[in-house]
C-alpha positions, 0 to 999 in steps of 0.5 A: 091139300092140292092146289091143282087146278080143276079138270073134267074127264067124260067117260063115254064110247062109240056105241052108236057108230062114228057120227054119233062118237064124233058128235059127243066128243065135239060137244065134250070139247065145246063144254070145257072137258080135257078128256075123253075117257073109254072104257075096256071090254069086248063088249065094246069096240077097241078103246085105242081105235076108237081114241084116235078117231076122237082125238082126231075130232077135236082138240081134246085129251084122250084116255082109257079108262081103263085098259084091263092088263090080261086083254094083252100082252104086255108089249102089246099095250105098250105098243098101243098106248105109244102109238096114241102117245105119237099120233095125238101129240101127246094128248093120250093118258094110259089108264090101266089095271088088273081088270074089272067083273067079267074080264076073265071071261074076255081073257078066255075068248081070246086065249089070253091068261088071267092069272092071279092078282099078284101076275096081273099086277105084274103085267102092268109092271111089264107093261109100263117098263115096255112103255117107257122105252119105247116112249124114250124122251116122251112120257105117257101119263099113266093113270092106276087105281088105287083100293088095297095096298099092293094097288096103293104101292104101285100107284105110288110108285108108278102113277102120275094119275090116281083114280080113287077106287072104294065102293060107292058107299065108302065114307069119306074118312076112307078115302082121306086115309087112303089119299094119306096113305098113297101120299106116305108111300109116294114120299118126293113124289106125291106132290107130282100124282094128280088125284081123280075121281069118277061121278056115277051121276051129276045133279038134280036128274033121278038115277038111272037104272044102271046104277045099281048094277054099278054100285052094288046098291039101289039108288036110294042107298046110294043117295042116303050114304053121301057117296063120293061117286054122287055130285048132287044139287044145283051147279052153285051147290056141286062146284062147292062140293067139288071145291070141298072135296078137293081140300079135304083130300086132294081130287082135282081131276073129275070125270063122269059118265056121258049121261051127264055130261051137259048136267056137269057143264055149268059147273066146269064154267063156274070152276073154270081157271080154279 
């Protein structure tokens, strides 16, 4: 279904200052990760400034995962994204979405409207229009999440990378159906879209406490559901499972929380060049 080579990203943030951030970036680059990805929210430092530092620290791609559209005007978000594309010499990936839970309060703190789902999707469209104008002959790769019909349609029309955004316990059949619908909507663009999947955990270690809040279910339920947001087992078992997922529904861009930076490294080594 997908002959794209695997690539891997680390979702991280500079929670403990510049030295820790630069150490994480260098370690990720040294272990073969292709991208440092950073979430967005007022509880964190600014992702754009943080990613500029990351890109200057090591030869690695950087990306927002994902910028919340309601926290900036469309022109401002496009300006920041284009600036990173220029300053990183094309190593920036612009992930943008309508906002995770809690974004409404952040928007209010900034004095910005949150808007309805439609209004926030329209913000994304306007942002991408501004970005294309600013980029000119350049092109900033865009990552969008796909879940409902409207999000799928937007991703099919505008995204270079699509992050699969089903709940943590969603059966594989639902993900396969979502990807099939995405490709049908994308038409001639289908082969140009890279499919991404984010992992809560990799390896054999016990799931951390934050997993329950992120997944909405306890660790035992998550494990029992054969969740696609987990990648469990030995390095060889994990590598085999990722190849199975790529064959089944095309996911080739795999990201993991920085907690599991080292756990996924042997898998990256096994799949290098695949």
